[in-house]
N, C-alpha and C positions, 0 to 999 in steps of 0.2 A: 100882442109881441111885446110892444114897448112899455105896455104896464106891467107886463111878467116881468121885463129885464129889470125894470125900475124897483120894485117888490124883491126879486132875486139880490139885487144892490144893496137894497136896503137891510134884506137877512143879512148878508155877508158883514155886513158894519157893523149890523147887532150883535153876530156871532165876535166878532175882534172887542167891542166894547165887553160884553160881556164876560169874556176869559179875562178880561183885565180887573174888573170887576171882583169875580171869583179869586183871585190870585192873591188879591188884597185883603180878602175873608182868611181865605186860605194862612195868609201870612200870622197872622192871629187867632185861628182855630187851627183845626185840621180839614182834611180831606173829606172825610164824610161828613162833619161840621158842616162843610162847603156845599158841600153838595143839596143835603137835608134843606138848606136855605133856599138855595137857588131854588131848587123844585120844587120844594115847601111853599114861596114866596108867588112861583110863577104858577102853582096849580092854585091859590088863591084869586090872583089875578083874572088868570083862565076861566074857571068856574065861576066869577062875579060875572065874566064879559059874556062869559055864556048862557048863561042864566036870565040875564037881561036882553041879550039879542036873537038867542037862539032858543030858550027854557025848552020847546016843542020837540025841539030835538032830542036830546037827552033820551027819549024813551026808545032812541032807533041804535043806543049802545047795547041794548040786551035781544037787538036783533039779530045782527051778525056775529060774523065767526069770532068767539073769542078767543085766539093766537092772533089778532088784528091788537089786541093790549098791552100786548107784549113790546109796543112803541114807546111804552112808558121806561117800564125796568131797561131796553135798550140807553133811553133816556140818561137815566143814574150812570149808566157805562159810558157814557159821553163827557159826561158832567168830572164825575171821577179822574175818568185819563185824561181830560184837558187840564186839571187841576195839577194831574203829578206831570205832567210832559211839559208846561209852563213852568213851573219851578224845574225844571233839570235844563229846557232851552230856552225859555221868553217867549213871551210871545211871538214875535210873528215869525219865529223860524216853528214852531209847534203849530200856527194856523197855515204854514205853508206846505208843511207835511201832510193836514188834516187836507188841505185841501187837495191833496196829489191822492190821498187813500180815498176820498170820499169819488173825485174822479173816476179814480180804476175801481171802485167798487161799482159803481153805476153803470159802467160800461160792460163789466161780468155780468149783472142783473141784467140790464136791456139785453145784453145778447143773448143769453139765455131762457129771457122769458119768463123766470120764475115770480114765483108768490103773485099770481096774477096780471104780471107785468105786460104790458105789448110788447114780443117781442122783433128788437129794433136789430137789422143783422149788422154782424161786428167787420168793421173796417180797419183797415190797418192805416188809413190817415187818421183813424180818432186815437188809434193806440202811437203812431208817431205825436200827436198831438200831447199826449201826457207822457212822451218818454221827453218832449221838448220841456213842457211845464218841470220835469223832472230837472232836469240841464238847469233852466233856470232858477228852482229852489239850491242846486249844488255851489250854483256860482252867487248865488244871493248870499248863500252861509259861510264860502269861502272867504277868509281874509287872512290879513299877516302876522305870523305871531311876533311876538314885543321885540324878540332881537331885531326883527327884517331879514333875517337871513332865510325862513322855512315858511312854507305856507301851514295854517293852520285850519282846523274846517272849527264852526264855533259849537263853543262846549261850554259848557255848566262845571264850576268846580263842586257842584255838589254829588255829581258820578262816580 
């Protein structure tokens, strides 16, 4: 379990770092170019690692249900949406919202047991945890306006 938690922390840090890199590319190009670069470079790296480490496993791709392959299409949407959100909200606020959306979606899919997932019973404690995180995001994004008289939530001038 500890190794799983360490790997999850590394993944979370990597996602945050990746959004910074993607944002810098997007500042110079466009969202689709950024998405192409991020996923293209990822494909080259992953394909090389797969061939070197799991070469024989490639044949199993043809044996599985083809709808599993749509994860790659979803990945395009993930990168594109992250680039767009960061442009409008900044990296920290975007990642906070993404985290809440991931937890809420995972809770839903786990509770339903869809797509071959083991059905995990819904509990109001899990929902309360997500609501607590949402309140944390709201508090985190809350700041005083420049006049100091009224509160204002975090916004970008490009909205």
